[in-house]
C-alpha positions in Angstrom: 0.0 0.0 0.0 1.2 3.5 -0.7 1.3 5.8 2.3 1.8 9.6 2.3 3.6 10.6 5.5 2.8 14.0 6.9 5.6 16.5 7.8 5.9 15.6 11.5 6.0 11.9 10.8 8.8 12.5 8.2 10.9 14.5 10.6 10.4 12.0 13.4 11.5 9.2 11.1 14.6 11.0 10.0 15.5 11.9 13.6 14.6 8.4 14.8 12.5 10.2 17.4 10.9 8.4 20.3 7.7 10.4 19.5 7.0 8.1 16.6 4.3 5.7 17.7 4.7 1.9 17.5 1.8 1.9 14.9 3.6 4.4 12.7 6.9 2.5 13.0 5.1 -0.7 12.0 3.6 0.9 8.9 6.9 2.5 7.9 8.9 -0.7 8.4 6.4 -2.9 6.6 8.2 -3.9 3.3 4.8 -4.2 1.6 4.2 -0.4 2.0 5.5 2.2 -0.4 6.4 5.3 1.5 5.6 8.7 -0.1 6.7 12.2 0.9 5.3 15.4 -0.5 7.3 18.4 -1.7 4.8 20.3 0.5 6.5 18.9 3.6 9.9 20.1 2.3 8.4 23.5 1.6 6.8 23.6 5.1 10.1 22.7 6.8 12.0 25.3 4.8 9.4 28.1 5.6 9.0 27.3 9.2 12.7 26.6 9.8 13.5 29.9 8.2 11.1 31.5 10.7 13.0 29.7 13.5 10.1 27.3 14.4 11.7 25.1 17.0 9.7 22.1 15.9 11.4 22.1 12.5 15.2 22.0 13.0 15.7 19.4 10.3 17.5 20.6 7.2 15.1 20.0 4.3 18.0 19.4 1.9 19.4 16.6 4.0 15.9 15.3 4.7 15.1 15.0 1.0 18.3 13.2 0.2 17.8 10.8 3.1 14.2 10.0 2.0 15.2 9.4 -1.6 18.2 7.3 -0.6 15.9 5.2 1.5 13.5 4.5 -1.4 10.7 7.0 -0.6 8.7 8.3 -3.5 8.5 12.1 -4.0 5.1 13.5 -4.7 5.0 16.9 -6.5 2.2 19.4 -6.4 -0.1 19.3 -9.4 -3.0 21.5 -10.6 -5.4 18.8 -9.4 -3.9 19.0 -5.9 -4.2 22.8 -5.8 -7.9 22.6 -7.0 -8.5 19.8 -4.4 -7.8 22.3 -1.6 -10.7 24.3 -2.8 -13.0 21.3 -2.2 -11.9 20.8 1.4 -14.0 22.1 4.3 -12.4 24.9 6.3 -11.2 22.7 9.2 -7.5 23.4 9.4 -5.8 26.8 9.0 -2.4 25.5 8.1 -2.1 25.7 4.3 0.6 22.9 4.2 -1.7 20.5 6.0 -4.6 21.4 3.8 -2.5 20.6 0.7 -1.4 17.3 2.2 -5.1 16.4 2.7 -5.9 17.4 -0.8 -3.0 15.3 -2.2 -4.2 12.3 -0.2 -7.7 12.8 -1.5 -6.7 13.3 -5.2 -4.1 10.5 -5.2 -6.2 8.1 -3.1 -3.2 7.6 -0.8 -3.8 7.3 3.0 -2.1 10.2 4.8 -0.2 9.0 7.9 -0.5 11.7 10.6 -0.5 12.4 14.3 -2.5 15.6 13.8 -6.0 15.1 15.2 -7.2 18.3 13.5 -6.0 17.1 10.2 -7.7 13.7 10.8 -11.0 15.6 10.7 -10.7 15.9 6.9 -12.7 13.5 4.7 -9.6 12.1 3.1 -7.9 8.7 3.2 -6.1 8.8 6.5 -4.3 6.8 9.2 -4.1 8.6 12.6 -1.1 7.2 14.4 
């Protein structure tokens, strides 16, 4: 199964953080799953890191290289994804999370997230 990992999950995987749940680790380590990251997550890290957001200390250049080297698929942003945001209810204010929800919906890929607010979207999703 293809799984789209949200930004926090990606960062925690790269940092080998103890904050990553056992369920998330099991999904990520399952060789049957194809792991996908969105360029939206790299963009979010670059923007928030530039603003000195303490939750995003990871270098997005290093993270991207790490993910690609470990076989993750990179998901770009398409026009269909951008238009998908317009179809989402106004639940979450974070534009990065809204785009991830739109990508999950358009692509039909479950979004693996720890964000309970994001989990309120009607998109394919795994709350871990």
